[in-house]
N, C-alpha and C positions, 0 to 999 in steps of 0.2 A: 851405770851412767853411760850414755851413748858416746861413741868415739868422737863425734863432732864436738860434744860438750867438753870432753877431756882435752881435745886439741885446742879448743878456744881458751881454756884455762891456762894451758901451757903458753900459748901465744900472748895472752894477756899478761902473764908473769914476765915474759920477755920484754913487753912494752914498758912495764913498771921499772925494770932494770935499766932500760935505755930510753927514757922519755925524751931527752934532748935530741938525740940522734934521729929518732923517729919524727920528731917535729920538724927537723930540717929537711928530711927527705920528702915530706908532704908538699913542699913548695918547689921541688926541683923539676916540675913538669909531669907529664903523664907517665904512669907506670905501664901503660898499654901500648903495644906496637900497633895493633889494629883492632877494630870492632866491625864485624860483618853481620848484617841482618838480611837473611834470605827469606823471601815471601813466596808461598806457593799459590796456585790458582784458587784454593779453598780458603785463603786468608790466614792459613797457619804460618807461624814464624819460627825460624831456627836462628839462634844467635850464637856467634862465635867470638870470644875475646882471646887475643894472643897477648900474654903478659911478658914483659921483658924480664930478664934475669934480675933478681933482687938480692941485695946483701943483708936486708932486714925483712922482717915480716911485713907483708903488704896487704892492705885492705882494698878490695876491688868492689866498687858499686856495680850492681847488675841493673839491667833495664827493667823498668816497672812492669808488673804483670804477674799473672799466675804462672809459675814455672813448673816444668816437668822435665824428667830425663836429664837432670843436672849431672855433668861429669867434669872432673878436673884431672887432667893428664899432662905428662910431659910430651916432648916431641916423639918419643919412642913408644907412645901409647901406654906408658906405665902410670898407674894411679898415683896421684899426689894427695897427700893428707892436707885437709883444709878444715876451717871452722866456719860454720854458718851463722850469720848475724841477722837479726830482725826478720826471721822467717824467709831467709834467702833473698832479702833485699840487697845484701852484700855478703862477701865471703872474705876470710882471712887466710892467706897462704904463707907457708914457711919460706925462708930464704932459699933461693934456687940459683944454680949456675946455668940453668937451661931455660928456654922459653916454656911457659906453662900455658896450656890451652884449656879454656873454660867454655863449655857448650851447654845449651839448654833450649827447650822449646817454650814458646808463648802461644796461647790459643785464645786469648780474650781481648786483644788490643785493637784489632781491625774491626770496624763496624761497616756493614753493607747497608746503604740507604739509597733508594732511587737508583740502583744499579751502579753506585759509586762506592768503592772501598775507601774508608777514611780512617786515619790514625793521627790522634793528637799526641805527638811524640815530643819527649823532653829527656835529653841526656847530654851532659856537658862534656862530651868527648866527640871528636870527629868520627863519624859513623858512615860506613858504606852500606847502601841499600841495593840489594839485587832483586829486581822486580820479576813477576811471572813472565814466562815466554808469551810473546804476542802484545805486550804493553810497549808502545812506542811514544806515549805521551803521558806525562805525570804533571800534577799541579802541586806546587809547594807554596803554602800561604796564598792560594788562588792564582799564583803565577805559573804559567805553562812552561814546561821544559820538554823539548823534543829530544828523545833518546837516540834516534838514528840507529846506528849499529851498536851503541853502548847497551850494556845489560842492566844499568842502574845509575844511581846518583850517589854523590858523597855530600853529606851534610856536616858542616863544620860547627861544632860547638853548640848543640843542635836543639833548637826549639822550633817546631814547625807543625803545620797541619798538612799531612801528606794525603793526596787524593789521586785515584786512578780508576780506570774502568777496563773491563775486558769485553771484547766483541761489540764495540760501539757501532750502532747502526749508521750507515752512510747513505746520504741523499745526493743524487747527481742532478744538476740543472744545466740545461744548454741555453746559452744566450746567443741569439742570432742577430747580427747587424748586417743588412744586405746579404751578401753571399758568405760572410765570414762568421764562423761559429767559435764559441768559447765555452768550455766545460768548467763548471764550478762544483767542487766536492765539499760537502758539509758533513761533519761527524758530530753527532749529538744524540742524547736520549730524549730531547725535547721534540715535540711535534711542531713542524714548521709548514707554512704554505710554500709553494714553489717560488724560487727566487726569480725576479724579473728585472730587466734593465729599463730604467725610466729615462727616456731621452731628454725630458725637460730639466731634470736635476743632474743628468749625466751620472747616475749612481745606481746602486742595487737596492731593491726593496723586497721585503718579505714580512710576514706576520709570524710572531712566536706565540705558541699556544700553551706553553708550559713555562712557569717562572723558576728562577734560581737553578738553572741547569746550564752546564757548560755547552757552548756552541762554538765549534772550530770550523772555520771556512778556509778552503784552499783556493785562492783566486789567481787567475792568470794576470801577470803584470802587464801583458800586452793589452788587456782590457781596462784595467784600473791599477794605477800605481800610487806610491806615496807622494805627498802626505795624505793620510787617511783621516776621516772623521766618521764617527758612528753615532747615530741618534736613535732614541726610542721614543716614539710619539712626539718627535720634534725636540726632545731634550737630549743634550749631549751626554753620552755615557762612557764609562771607562772601557778600554779595550787594550789588548796586548798584541803587538806585532812581534812574534817571537822567533820566526824562522823564515828564511828565503833561500831558494836554491838558484836564483837568477831568472827563472821563468815563472815561478809561482811564489806567492807569499801566504804564510799561515797567519790568520787573524783569529783571536779568541775573545769572546764576550761571555758574560753570565748575567743575562737580564733578570732584574729583581721583580719585574711585573710583566704582564702580558701586553702586547701591543705591536705596532708596526716598527720594524727596524729599517733604517736607511743607512747605507754606506756610500760615502762619497770619497773621491780621490782625484788623481790627475789622469785625464783622458789624453791619449796620444793624438797628435795632429791628424794622423791617418784615420783614426776612429772618429774624431770630431768632424772631419770632412765627410765621412760616410754618413754620419747622423744628419749633418746639414743637408746633404744631397737627398737623403731619404725623406726628410721632412719637407723639402721644397718640391719634390716630385708630385705631380697631380695623380691622385689615386687611379689606378688602372680600371677599377670597377666603375668609377664615375665616368670615365671616357667611354666605356662600353655602353653604359646606360644612356649617356648623352647622344651617342651615335644612333642608338636604337630609337630614341624619341624623335630625332631628326628624320629618320627613315619613315617612321609612322606618320609624322606630320606631312611629309612629301606625298606619301601614298594617299593620305586623306584628301589633300588638295587635288590630286589627280582624279580621284573618284568623284569629287564634287563637281569638277569641271566637266567630266564626262556626262554626268546626269543632266547638267544644264544644256 
């Protein structure tokens, strides 16, 4: 008989002896100090549970997935005897006066589709996720979270669709109004036409050529500030304004169909005046053409008079 089976029988016997006490401890809150999920660039996952000292045998549920390299040790790296339940879906450990550390690898949970890593995650404990280096933007249930200097996120009690990308292509578009220039940065795997400024609507327009892909735009607030509205072919769509550093705002959309995207907001009085004066100016090209026509007419009149 395998040692895990023997251990399980011993623990099960203890539970029979102390059924009431064990039932009480199951409602006293989490037996775990922390759960850490570390994801590498290849989508492989390493999980680490830190279990609090227990006066009774404790059953610890593990995160769903095909597990490998399962270890159960104390803080001094000594092996701790444990029992495996339901093909490693959970484990049973003996009472311990020290923290117990459970570690294992998962290799089948993250799915790469259209350059986006996705994990349909469910685990009813607060869980820390450490993302691969280079990821500064993640989506939780389609809502963006800007990591900044942080290395990951914490999910509390945790049911979510986690999505992120590595090496997302970046598009830069320069908007020029008179002599003033504004640079718009867009991060997306979707194909987009160049972003232009429409003086008539005082907003930004572009076409999206791939559907159901995240589009994140970093827009200077000196050009366009809140309140924002975003339309796809004239129909208002959901967007998220999820970060601002005072000079730029981060807007995110996920168009469900192809079409023209229009973004409107508040134009500053300075920009509005520049647009008005630009629209009211008579085009320079027309002035040149008009002067040229006048000169040609005058020369024609002079030549006709000379012939007479």
